[in-house]
PDB file of N, CA, C and O in Angstrom:
ATOM      1  N   MET A   1      25.140  37.943  -1.914  1.00  0.00           N
ATOM      2  CA  MET A   1      25.325  38.489  -3.252  1.00  0.00           C
ATOM      3  C   MET A   1      26.673  38.033  -3.774  1.00  0.00           C
ATOM      4  O   MET A   1      27.686  38.168  -3.086  1.00  0.00           O
ATOM      5  N   GLU A   2      26.694  37.506  -4.954  1.00  0.00           N
ATOM      6  CA  GLU A   2      27.933  37.130  -5.632  1.00  0.00           C
ATOM      7  C   GLU A   2      28.590  38.387  -6.174  1.00  0.00           C
ATOM      8  O   GLU A   2      27.946  39.176  -6.865  1.00  0.00           O
ATOM      9  N   MET A   3      29.865  38.581  -5.867  1.00  0.00           N
ATOM     10  CA  MET A   3      30.539  39.815  -6.255  1.00  0.00           C
ATOM     11  C   MET A   3      31.448  39.659  -7.468  1.00  0.00           C
ATOM     12  O   MET A   3      32.094  40.629  -7.864  1.00  0.00           O
ATOM     13  N   GLY A   4      31.523  38.478  -8.070  1.00  0.00           N
ATOM     14  CA  GLY A   4      32.314  38.325  -9.286  1.00  0.00           C
ATOM     15  C   GLY A   4      31.687  39.111 -10.420  1.00  0.00           C
ATOM     16  O   GLY A   4      30.480  39.352 -10.409  1.00  0.00           O
ATOM     17  N   THR A   5      32.486  39.514 -11.401  1.00  0.00           N
ATOM     18  CA  THR A   5      31.942  40.318 -12.498  1.00  0.00           C
ATOM     19  C   THR A   5      31.693  39.508 -13.758  1.00  0.00           C
ATOM     20  O   THR A   5      30.964  39.969 -14.637  1.00  0.00           O
ATOM     21  N   ALA A   6      32.267  38.326 -13.880  1.00  0.00           N
ATOM     22  CA  ALA A   6      32.092  37.529 -15.098  1.00  0.00           C
ATOM     23  C   ALA A   6      30.633  37.107 -15.226  1.00  0.00           C
ATOM     24  O   ALA A   6      30.121  36.367 -14.385  1.00  0.00           O
ATOM     25  N   GLY A   7      29.974  37.568 -16.261  1.00  0.00           N
ATOM     26  CA  GLY A   7      28.582  37.228 -16.501  1.00  0.00           C
ATOM     27  C   GLY A   7      27.607  37.878 -15.537  1.00  0.00           C
ATOM     28  O   GLY A   7      26.428  37.526 -15.514  1.00  0.00           O
ATOM     29  N   ALA A   8      28.084  38.813 -14.750  1.00  0.00           N
ATOM     30  CA  ALA A   8      27.225  39.459 -13.752  1.00  0.00           C
ATOM     31  C   ALA A   8      26.170  40.324 -14.426  1.00  0.00           C
ATOM     32  O   ALA A   8      26.410  40.919 -15.477  1.00  0.00           O
ATOM     33  N   ARG A   9      25.020  40.382 -13.812  1.00  0.00           N
ATOM     34  CA  ARG A   9      23.951  41.269 -14.262  1.00  0.00           C
ATOM     35  C   ARG A   9      24.035  42.563 -13.469  1.00  0.00           C
ATOM     36  O   ARG A   9      24.264  42.550 -12.259  1.00  0.00           O
ATOM     37  N   ILE A  10      23.849  43.659 -14.151  1.00  0.00           N
ATOM     38  CA  ILE A  10      23.930  44.970 -13.515  1.00  0.00           C
ATOM     39  C   ILE A  10      22.510  45.456 -13.281  1.00  0.00           C
ATOM     40  O   ILE A  10      21.711  45.561 -14.211  1.00  0.00           O
ATOM     41  N   ALA A  11      22.213  45.749 -12.033  1.00  0.00           N
ATOM     42  CA  ALA A  11      20.840  46.055 -11.628  1.00  0.00           C
ATOM     43  C   ALA A  11      20.460  47.517 -11.774  1.00  0.00           C
ATOM     44  O   ALA A  11      19.276  47.840 -11.866  1.00  0.00           O
ATOM     45  N   PHE A  12      21.464  48.424 -11.797  1.00  0.00           N
ATOM     46  CA  PHE A  12      21.163  49.853 -11.849  1.00  0.00           C
ATOM     47  C   PHE A  12      22.063  50.561 -12.851  1.00  0.00           C
ATOM     48  O   PHE A  12      23.221  50.191 -13.043  1.00  0.00           O
ATOM     49  N   LEU A  13      21.505  51.587 -13.485  1.00  0.00           N
ATOM     50  CA  LEU A  13      22.233  52.445 -14.416  1.00  0.00           C
ATOM     51  C   LEU A  13      22.025  53.887 -13.984  1.00  0.00           C
ATOM     52  O   LEU A  13      20.897  54.300 -13.711  1.00  0.00           O
ATOM     53  N   CYS A  14      23.105  54.654 -13.922  1.00  0.00           N
ATOM     54  CA  CYS A  14      22.996  56.075 -13.610  1.00  0.00           C
ATOM     55  C   CYS A  14      22.508  56.809 -14.859  1.00  0.00           C
ATOM     56  O   CYS A  14      23.135  56.740 -15.916  1.00  0.00           O
ATOM     57  N   MET A  15      21.385  57.509 -14.723  1.00  0.00           N
ATOM     58  CA  MET A  15      20.788  58.215 -15.856  1.00  0.00           C
ATOM     59  C   MET A  15      20.954  59.729 -15.753  1.00  0.00           C
ATOM     60  O   MET A  15      20.328  60.468 -16.514  1.00  0.00           O
ATOM     61  N   ARG A  16      21.770  60.194 -14.844  1.00  0.00           N
ATOM     62  CA  ARG A  16      22.009  61.641 -14.721  1.00  0.00           C
ATOM     63  C   ARG A  16      22.636  62.130 -16.020  1.00  0.00           C
ATOM     64  O   ARG A  16      23.674  61.615 -16.435  1.00  0.00           O
ATOM     65  N   SER A  17      22.022  63.115 -16.666  1.00  0.00           N
ATOM     66  CA  SER A  17      22.474  63.557 -17.991  1.00  0.00           C
ATOM     67  C   SER A  17      23.930  64.005 -17.986  1.00  0.00           C
ATOM     68  O   SER A  17      24.650  63.764 -18.955  1.00  0.00           O
ATOM     69  N   ALA A  18      24.373  64.650 -16.914  1.00  0.00           N
ATOM     70  CA  ALA A  18      25.768  65.092 -16.844  1.00  0.00           C
ATOM     71  C   ALA A  18      26.732  63.908 -16.795  1.00  0.00           C
ATOM     72  O   ALA A  18      27.904  64.054 -17.141  1.00  0.00           O
ATOM     73  N   HIS A  19      26.257  62.746 -16.372  1.00  0.00           N
ATOM     74  CA  HIS A  19      27.110  61.565 -16.283  1.00  0.00           C
ATOM     75  C   HIS A  19      27.104  60.749 -17.575  1.00  0.00           C
ATOM     76  O   HIS A  19      27.862  59.787 -17.696  1.00  0.00           O
ATOM     77  N   LEU A  20      26.270  61.114 -18.532  1.00  0.00           N
ATOM     78  CA  LEU A  20      26.235  60.388 -19.802  1.00  0.00           C
ATOM     79  C   LEU A  20      27.337  60.832 -20.749  1.00  0.00           C
ATOM     80  O   LEU A  20      27.641  60.131 -21.713  1.00  0.00           O
ATOM     81  N   ASN A  21      27.936  61.981 -20.489  1.00  0.00           N
ATOM     82  CA  ASN A  21      29.010  62.462 -21.354  1.00  0.00           C
ATOM     83  C   ASN A  21      30.222  61.564 -21.227  1.00  0.00           C
ATOM     84  O   ASN A  21      30.628  61.190 -20.127  1.00  0.00           O
ATOM     85  N   LYS A  22      30.791  61.226 -22.365  1.00  0.00           N
ATOM     86  CA  LYS A  22      31.989  60.387 -22.377  1.00  0.00           C
ATOM     87  C   LYS A  22      33.177  61.244 -21.971  1.00  0.00           C
ATOM     88  O   LYS A  22      33.427  62.293 -22.564  1.00  0.00           O
ATOM     89  N   ASN A  23      33.907  60.794 -20.958  1.00  0.00           N
ATOM     90  CA  ASN A  23      35.022  61.605 -20.486  1.00  0.00           C
ATOM     91  C   ASN A  23      36.376  61.105 -20.975  1.00  0.00           C
ATOM     92  O   ASN A  23      37.364  61.831 -20.863  1.00  0.00           O
ATOM     93  N   GLY A  24      36.455  59.898 -21.508  1.00  0.00           N
ATOM     94  CA  GLY A  24      37.691  59.377 -22.069  1.00  0.00           C
ATOM     95  C   GLY A  24      38.741  58.965 -21.055  1.00  0.00           C
ATOM     96  O   GLY A  24      39.769  58.400 -21.427  1.00  0.00           O
ATOM     97  N   ALA A  25      38.504  59.232 -19.795  1.00  0.00           N
ATOM     98  CA  ALA A  25      39.478  58.886 -18.759  1.00  0.00           C
ATOM     99  C   ALA A  25      39.263  57.448 -18.292  1.00  0.00           C
ATOM    100  O   ALA A  25      38.166  56.902 -18.404  1.00  0.00           O
ATOM    101  N   LEU A  26      40.320  56.853 -17.772  1.00  0.00           N
ATOM    102  CA  LEU A  26      40.190  55.544 -17.152  1.00  0.00           C
ATOM    103  C   LEU A  26      39.582  55.752 -15.773  1.00  0.00           C
ATOM    104  O   LEU A  26      40.218  56.305 -14.876  1.00  0.00           O
ATOM    105  N   VAL A  27      38.348  55.303 -15.619  1.00  0.00           N
ATOM    106  CA  VAL A  27      37.616  55.544 -14.376  1.00  0.00           C
ATOM    107  C   VAL A  27      36.909  54.269 -13.933  1.00  0.00           C
ATOM    108  O   VAL A  27      36.874  53.274 -14.657  1.00  0.00           O
ATOM    109  N   ASP A  28      36.354  54.320 -12.743  1.00  0.00           N
ATOM    110  CA  ASP A  28      35.535  53.224 -12.238  1.00  0.00           C
ATOM    111  C   ASP A  28      34.101  53.429 -12.709  1.00  0.00           C
ATOM    112  O   ASP A  28      33.489  54.461 -12.435  1.00  0.00           O
ATOM    113  N   HIS A  29      33.576  52.441 -13.417  1.00  0.00           N
ATOM    114  CA  HIS A  29      32.194  52.521 -13.886  1.00  0.00           C
ATOM    115  C   HIS A  29      31.250  51.694 -13.016  1.00  0.00           C
ATOM    116  O   HIS A  29      30.049  51.964 -12.982  1.00  0.00           O
ATOM    117  N   LEU A  30      31.771  50.700 -12.321  1.00  0.00           N
ATOM    118  CA  LEU A  30      30.936  49.801 -11.529  1.00  0.00           C
ATOM    119  C   LEU A  30      31.060  50.085 -10.039  1.00  0.00           C
ATOM    120  O   LEU A  30      32.132  50.410  -9.528  1.00  0.00           O
ATOM    121  N   THR A  31      29.930  49.951  -9.366  1.00  0.00           N
ATOM    122  CA  THR A  31      29.888  50.075  -7.913  1.00  0.00           C
ATOM    123  C   THR A  31      28.744  49.201  -7.414  1.00  0.00           C
ATOM    124  O   THR A  31      28.082  48.527  -8.203  1.00  0.00           O
ATOM    125  N   VAL A  32      28.518  49.214  -6.134  1.00  0.00           N
ATOM    126  CA  VAL A  32      27.392  48.493  -5.546  1.00  0.00           C
ATOM    127  C   VAL A  32      26.395  49.519  -5.020  1.00  0.00           C
ATOM    128  O   VAL A  32      26.755  50.434  -4.279  1.00  0.00           O
ATOM    129  N   HIS A  33      25.141  49.350  -5.416  1.00  0.00           N
ATOM    130  CA  HIS A  33      24.041  50.209  -4.965  1.00  0.00           C
ATOM    131  C   HIS A  33      22.916  49.282  -4.521  1.00  0.00           C
ATOM    132  O   HIS A  33      22.512  48.395  -5.274  1.00  0.00           O
ATOM    133  N   GLU A  34      22.416  49.475  -3.328  1.00  0.00           N
ATOM    134  CA  GLU A  34      21.358  48.620  -2.767  1.00  0.00           C
ATOM    135  C   GLU A  34      21.704  47.135  -2.896  1.00  0.00           C
ATOM    136  O   GLU A  34      20.854  46.324  -3.264  1.00  0.00           O
ATOM    137  N   LYS A  35      22.951  46.786  -2.591  1.00  0.00           N
ATOM    138  CA  LYS A  35      23.459  45.407  -2.586  1.00  0.00           C
ATOM    139  C   LYS A  35      23.453  44.746  -3.962  1.00  0.00           C
ATOM    140  O   LYS A  35      23.400  43.520  -4.057  1.00  0.00           O
ATOM    141  N   ALA A  36      23.506  45.545  -5.029  1.00  0.00           N
ATOM    142  CA  ALA A  36      23.542  45.009  -6.393  1.00  0.00           C
ATOM    143  C   ALA A  36      24.498  45.851  -7.231  1.00  0.00           C
ATOM    144  O   ALA A  36      24.791  46.998  -6.893  1.00  0.00           O
ATOM    145  N   TRP A  37      24.980  45.271  -8.329  1.00  0.00           N
ATOM    146  CA  TRP A  37      25.879  46.009  -9.215  1.00  0.00           C
ATOM    147  C   TRP A  37      25.164  47.203  -9.836  1.00  0.00           C
ATOM    148  O   TRP A  37      23.988  47.130 -10.193  1.00  0.00           O
ATOM    149  N   ALA A  38      25.902  48.301  -9.955  1.00  0.00           N
ATOM    150  CA  ALA A  38      25.390  49.525 -10.571  1.00  0.00           C
ATOM    151  C   ALA A  38      26.472  50.077 -11.492  1.00  0.00           C
ATOM    152  O   ALA A  38      27.664  49.948 -11.212  1.00  0.00           O
ATOM    153  N   TYR A  39      26.042  50.699 -12.602  1.00  0.00           N
ATOM    154  CA  TYR A  39      26.960  51.204 -13.627  1.00  0.00           C
ATOM    155  C   TYR A  39      26.710  52.687 -13.865  1.00  0.00           C
ATOM    156  O   TYR A  39      25.573  53.108 -14.080  1.00  0.00           O
ATOM    157  N   CYS A  40      27.779  53.471 -13.824  1.00  0.00           N
ATOM    158  CA  CYS A  40      27.703  54.887 -14.192  1.00  0.00           C
ATOM    159  C   CYS A  40      28.559  55.083 -15.434  1.00  0.00           C
ATOM    160  O   CYS A  40      29.736  54.724 -15.419  1.00  0.00           O
ATOM    161  N   PRO A  41      28.005  55.643 -16.514  1.00  0.00           N
ATOM    162  CA  PRO A  41      28.764  55.838 -17.747  1.00  0.00           C
ATOM    163  C   PRO A  41      29.957  56.770 -17.589  1.00  0.00           C
ATOM    164  O   PRO A  41      30.901  56.704 -18.377  1.00  0.00           O
ATOM    165  N   SER A  42      29.929  57.629 -16.590  1.00  0.00           N
ATOM    166  CA  SER A  42      31.002  58.602 -16.416  1.00  0.00           C
ATOM    167  C   SER A  42      32.017  58.118 -15.389  1.00  0.00           C
ATOM    168  O   SER A  42      33.123  57.722 -15.757  1.00  0.00           O
ATOM    169  N   ASP A  43      31.664  58.143 -14.126  1.00  0.00           N
ATOM    170  CA  ASP A  43      32.585  57.756 -13.063  1.00  0.00           C
ATOM    171  C   ASP A  43      31.785  57.603 -11.778  1.00  0.00           C
ATOM    172  O   ASP A  43      31.175  58.564 -11.308  1.00  0.00           O
ATOM    173  N   VAL A  44      31.781  56.415 -11.211  1.00  0.00           N
ATOM    174  CA  VAL A  44      30.984  56.188 -10.003  1.00  0.00           C
ATOM    175  C   VAL A  44      31.451  57.048  -8.841  1.00  0.00           C
ATOM    176  O   VAL A  44      30.691  57.267  -7.898  1.00  0.00           O
ATOM    177  N   ARG A  45      32.674  57.538  -8.886  1.00  0.00           N
ATOM    178  CA  ARG A  45      33.194  58.348  -7.781  1.00  0.00           C
ATOM    179  C   ARG A  45      32.701  59.795  -7.824  1.00  0.00           C
ATOM    180  O   ARG A  45      32.936  60.551  -6.882  1.00  0.00           O
ATOM    181  N   LYS A  46      32.023  60.188  -8.900  1.00  0.00           N
ATOM    182  CA  LYS A  46      31.507  61.561  -9.005  1.00  0.00           C
ATOM    183  C   LYS A  46      30.411  61.850  -7.995  1.00  0.00           C
ATOM    184  O   LYS A  46      30.274  62.984  -7.534  1.00  0.00           O
ATOM    185  N   GLY A  47      29.638  60.850  -7.651  1.00  0.00           N
ATOM    186  CA  GLY A  47      28.514  61.062  -6.746  1.00  0.00           C
ATOM    187  C   GLY A  47      27.337  61.694  -7.469  1.00  0.00           C
ATOM    188  O   GLY A  47      27.376  61.902  -8.682  1.00  0.00           O
ATOM    189  N   GLU A  48      26.284  61.998  -6.708  1.00  0.00           N
ATOM    190  CA  GLU A  48      25.058  62.607  -7.238  1.00  0.00           C
ATOM    191  C   GLU A  48      24.489  61.821  -8.417  1.00  0.00           C
ATOM    192  O   GLU A  48      24.163  62.391  -9.458  1.00  0.00           O
ATOM    193  N   HIS A  49      24.376  60.511  -8.240  1.00  0.00           N
ATOM    194  CA  HIS A  49      23.853  59.653  -9.299  1.00  0.00           C
ATOM    195  C   HIS A  49      22.332  59.648  -9.290  1.00  0.00           C
ATOM    196  O   HIS A  49      21.704  59.956  -8.277  1.00  0.00           O
ATOM    197  N   GLU A  50      21.754  59.300 -10.419  1.00  0.00           N
ATOM    198  CA  GLU A  50      20.314  59.067 -10.549  1.00  0.00           C
ATOM    199  C   GLU A  50      20.156  57.616 -10.984  1.00  0.00           C
ATOM    200  O   GLU A  50      20.065  57.329 -12.177  1.00  0.00           O
ATOM    201  N   TRP A  51      20.123  56.702 -10.018  1.00  0.00           N
ATOM    202  CA  TRP A  51      20.075  55.277 -10.316  1.00  0.00           C
ATOM    203  C   TRP A  51      18.684  54.855 -10.772  1.00  0.00           C
ATOM    204  O   TRP A  51      17.683  55.167 -10.126  1.00  0.00           O
ATOM    205  N   LYS A  52      18.637  54.145 -11.886  1.00  0.00           N
ATOM    206  CA  LYS A  52      17.392  53.584 -12.413  1.00  0.00           C
ATOM    207  C   LYS A  52      17.589  52.081 -12.564  1.00  0.00           C
ATOM    208  O   LYS A  52      18.648  51.646 -13.017  1.00  0.00           O
ATOM    209  N   PRO A  53      16.595  51.279 -12.196  1.00  0.00           N
ATOM    210  CA  PRO A  53      16.722  49.827 -12.333  1.00  0.00           C
ATOM    211  C   PRO A  53      16.830  49.416 -13.803  1.00  0.00           C
ATOM    212  O   PRO A  53      16.182  50.004 -14.669  1.00  0.00           O
ATOM    213  N   THR A  54      17.649  48.411 -14.074  1.00  0.00           N
ATOM    214  CA  THR A  54      17.820  47.925 -15.450  1.00  0.00           C
ATOM    215  C   THR A  54      17.033  46.651 -15.710  1.00  0.00           C
ATOM    216  O   THR A  54      16.796  46.294 -16.864  1.00  0.00           O
ATOM    217  N   GLY A  55      16.630  45.969 -14.662  1.00  0.00           N
ATOM    218  CA  GLY A  55      15.994  44.672 -14.839  1.00  0.00           C
ATOM    219  C   GLY A  55      17.018  43.552 -14.948  1.00  0.00           C
ATOM    220  O   GLY A  55      16.653  42.391 -15.131  1.00  0.00           O
ATOM    221  N   GLY A  56      18.299  43.895 -14.836  1.00  0.00           N
ATOM    222  CA  GLY A  56      19.362  42.890 -14.900  1.00  0.00           C
ATOM    223  C   GLY A  56      20.007  42.823 -16.265  1.00  0.00           C
ATOM    224  O   GLY A  56      19.800  41.855 -16.997  1.00  0.00           O
ATOM    225  N   ALA A  57      20.775  43.818 -16.621  1.00  0.00           N
ATOM    226  CA  ALA A  57      21.425  43.895 -17.933  1.00  0.00           C
ATOM    227  C   ALA A  57      22.896  43.513 -17.826  1.00  0.00           C
ATOM    228  O   ALA A  57      23.505  43.632 -16.762  1.00  0.00           O
ATOM    229  N   THR A  58      23.458  43.053 -18.941  1.00  0.00           N
ATOM    230  CA  THR A  58      24.889  42.789 -18.981  1.00  0.00           C
ATOM    231  C   THR A  58      25.619  44.102 -19.239  1.00  0.00           C
ATOM    232  O   THR A  58      25.011  45.091 -19.649  1.00  0.00           O
ATOM    233  N   LEU A  59      26.910  44.101 -18.998  1.00  0.00           N
ATOM    234  CA  LEU A  59      27.716  45.286 -19.262  1.00  0.00           C
ATOM    235  C   LEU A  59      27.662  45.642 -20.744  1.00  0.00           C
ATOM    236  O   LEU A  59      27.562  46.819 -21.092  1.00  0.00           O
ATOM    237  N   ALA A  60      27.726  44.652 -21.611  1.00  0.00           N
ATOM    238  CA  ALA A  60      27.664  44.910 -23.055  1.00  0.00           C
ATOM    239  C   ALA A  60      26.339  45.564 -23.440  1.00  0.00           C
ATOM    240  O   ALA A  60      26.320  46.489 -24.251  1.00  0.00           O
ATOM    241  N   GLU A  61      25.236  45.094 -22.868  1.00  0.00           N
ATOM    242  CA  GLU A  61      23.927  45.690 -23.158  1.00  0.00           C
ATOM    243  C   GLU A  61      23.873  47.141 -22.699  1.00  0.00           C
ATOM    244  O   GLU A  61      23.328  47.996 -23.397  1.00  0.00           O
ATOM    245  N   LEU A  62      24.436  47.420 -21.529  1.00  0.00           N
ATOM    246  CA  LEU A  62      24.430  48.796 -21.026  1.00  0.00           C
ATOM    247  C   LEU A  62      25.308  49.707 -21.869  1.00  0.00           C
ATOM    248  O   LEU A  62      24.964  50.870 -22.080  1.00  0.00           O
ATOM    249  N   GLU A  63      26.429  49.204 -22.351  1.00  0.00           N
ATOM    250  CA  GLU A  63      27.295  50.021 -23.200  1.00  0.00           C
ATOM    251  C   GLU A  63      26.580  50.410 -24.489  1.00  0.00           C
ATOM    252  O   GLU A  63      26.727  51.539 -24.959  1.00  0.00           O
ATOM    253  N   ILE A  64      25.807  49.491 -25.065  1.00  0.00           N
ATOM    254  CA  ILE A  64      25.023  49.794 -26.271  1.00  0.00           C
ATOM    255  C   ILE A  64      23.947  50.825 -25.943  1.00  0.00           C
ATOM    256  O   ILE A  64      23.754  51.781 -26.696  1.00  0.00           O
ATOM    257  N   LEU A  65      23.250  50.640 -24.834  1.00  0.00           N
ATOM    258  CA  LEU A  65      22.208  51.583 -24.416  1.00  0.00           C
ATOM    259  C   LEU A  65      22.783  52.974 -24.194  1.00  0.00           C
ATOM    260  O   LEU A  65      22.212  53.963 -24.654  1.00  0.00           O
ATOM    261  N   VAL A  66      23.905  53.058 -23.494  1.00  0.00           N
ATOM    262  CA  VAL A  66      24.527  54.353 -23.204  1.00  0.00           C
ATOM    263  C   VAL A  66      24.982  55.022 -24.494  1.00  0.00           C
ATOM    264  O   VAL A  66      24.833  56.234 -24.644  1.00  0.00           O
ATOM    265  N   ARG A  67      25.533  54.253 -25.426  1.00  0.00           N
ATOM    266  CA  ARG A  67      25.941  54.824 -26.716  1.00  0.00           C
ATOM    267  C   ARG A  67      24.739  55.462 -27.413  1.00  0.00           C
ATOM    268  O   ARG A  67      24.850  56.560 -27.958  1.00  0.00           O
ATOM    269  N   GLY A  68      23.593  54.782 -27.398  1.00  0.00           N
ATOM    270  CA  GLY A  68      22.385  55.330 -27.999  1.00  0.00           C
ATOM    271  C   GLY A  68      21.899  56.582 -27.292  1.00  0.00           C
ATOM    272  O   GLY A  68      21.475  57.539 -27.941  1.00  0.00           O
ATOM    273  N   LEU A  69      21.956  56.584 -25.963  1.00  0.00           N
ATOM    274  CA  LEU A  69      21.555  57.773 -25.204  1.00  0.00           C
ATOM    275  C   LEU A  69      22.458  58.957 -25.516  1.00  0.00           C
ATOM    276  O   LEU A  69      21.983  60.084 -25.652  1.00  0.00           O
ATOM    277  N   ARG A  70      23.759  58.705 -25.629  1.00  0.00           N
ATOM    278  CA  ARG A  70      24.699  59.783 -25.962  1.00  0.00           C
ATOM    279  C   ARG A  70      24.414  60.337 -27.354  1.00  0.00           C
ATOM    280  O   ARG A  70      24.451  61.550 -27.561  1.00  0.00           O
ATOM    281  N   GLU A  71      24.128  59.449 -28.311  1.00  0.00           N
ATOM    282  CA  GLU A  71      23.817  59.900 -29.670  1.00  0.00           C
ATOM    283  C   GLU A  71      22.546  60.735 -29.684  1.00  0.00           C
ATOM    284  O   GLU A  71      22.470  61.744 -30.385  1.00  0.00           O
ATOM    285  N   ARG A  72      21.543  60.316 -28.907  1.00  0.00           N
ATOM    286  CA  ARG A  72      20.290  61.070 -28.856  1.00  0.00           C
ATOM    287  C   ARG A  72      20.507  62.442 -28.226  1.00  0.00           C
ATOM    288  O   ARG A  72      19.968  63.436 -28.713  1.00  0.00           O
ATOM    289  N   LEU A  73      21.294  62.510 -27.143  1.00  0.00           N
ATOM    290  CA  LEU A  73      21.596  63.802 -26.521  1.00  0.00           C
ATOM    291  C   LEU A  73      22.332  64.722 -27.486  1.00  0.00           C
ATOM    292  O   LEU A  73      22.045  65.917 -27.549  1.00  0.00           O
ATOM    293  N   ALA A  74      23.282  64.168 -28.239  1.00  0.00           N
ATOM    294  CA  ALA A  74      24.029  64.967 -29.210  1.00  0.00           C
ATOM    295  C   ALA A  74      23.107  65.460 -30.317  1.00  0.00           C
ATOM    296  O   ALA A  74      23.218  66.605 -30.754  1.00  0.00           O
ATOM    297  N   SER A  75      22.200  64.604 -30.772  1.00  0.00           N
ATOM    298  CA  SER A  75      21.249  64.984 -31.812  1.00  0.00           C
ATOM    299  C   SER A  75      20.307  66.079 -31.315  1.00  0.00           C
ATOM    300  O   SER A  75      20.024  67.034 -32.037  1.00  0.00           O
ATOM    301  N   ASP A  76      19.825  65.937 -30.084  1.00  0.00           N
ATOM    302  CA  ASP A  76      18.952  66.960 -29.499  1.00  0.00           C
ATOM    303  C   ASP A  76      19.681  68.295 -29.375  1.00  0.00           C
ATOM    304  O   ASP A  76      19.100  69.350 -29.631  1.00  0.00           O
ATOM    305  N   ALA A  77      20.948  68.248 -28.985  1.00  0.00           N
ATOM    306  CA  ALA A  77      21.740  69.481 -28.842  1.00  0.00           C
ATOM    307  C   ALA A  77      21.944  70.149 -30.199  1.00  0.00           C
ATOM    308  O   ALA A  77      21.881  71.373 -30.307  1.00  0.00           O
ATOM    309  N   ARG A  78      22.188  69.342 -31.236  1.00  0.00           N
ATOM    310  CA  ARG A  78      22.345  69.910 -32.587  1.00  0.00           C
ATOM    311  C   ARG A  78      21.046  70.554 -33.050  1.00  0.00           C
ATOM    312  O   ARG A  78      21.066  71.624 -33.659  1.00  0.00           O
ATOM    313  N   ALA A  79      19.916  69.911 -32.766  1.00  0.00           N
ATOM    314  CA  ALA A  79      18.618  70.449 -33.171  1.00  0.00           C
ATOM    315  C   ALA A  79      18.326  71.771 -32.463  1.00  0.00           C
ATOM    316  O   ALA A  79      17.749  72.680 -33.060  1.00  0.00           O
ATOM    317  N   GLU A  80      18.717  71.882 -31.206  1.00  0.00           N
ATOM    318  CA  GLU A  80      18.502  73.127 -30.461  1.00  0.00           C
ATOM    319  C   GLU A  80      19.348  74.268 -31.007  1.00  0.00           C
ATOM    320  O   GLU A  80      18.957  75.432 -30.910  1.00  0.00           O
ATOM    321  N   ASN A  81      20.497  73.947 -31.575  1.00  0.00           N
ATOM    322  CA  ASN A  81      21.417  74.973 -32.083  1.00  0.00           C
ATOM    323  C   ASN A  81      21.095  75.419 -33.504  1.00  0.00           C
ATOM    324  O   ASN A  81      21.770  76.294 -34.048  1.00  0.00           O
ATOM    325  N   ARG A  82      20.081  74.832 -34.100  1.00  0.00           N
ATOM    326  CA  ARG A  82      19.722  75.218 -35.481  1.00  0.00           C
ATOM    327  C   ARG A  82      18.908  76.471 -35.509  1.00  0.00           C
ATOM    328  O   ARG A  82      18.523  76.934 -36.582  1.00  0.00           O
TER     329      ARG A  82
END
């Protein structure tokens, strides 16, 4: 497995809802899971991840996806509070 990050494809994304919240801290987002790159939107050191295969996404693609997931969660929360 090539461990460089330039142009690397990320094979897994953590989909645990508690990890989708933006924490604003400087944290580690990348780790290795099943011998492939994995990305957690919150912090890979938190543990208790729910890894889902991405099919091989770039970091930029995952950041866009996570932004959309966060917006949807916020919208759902607003709808529940109405």
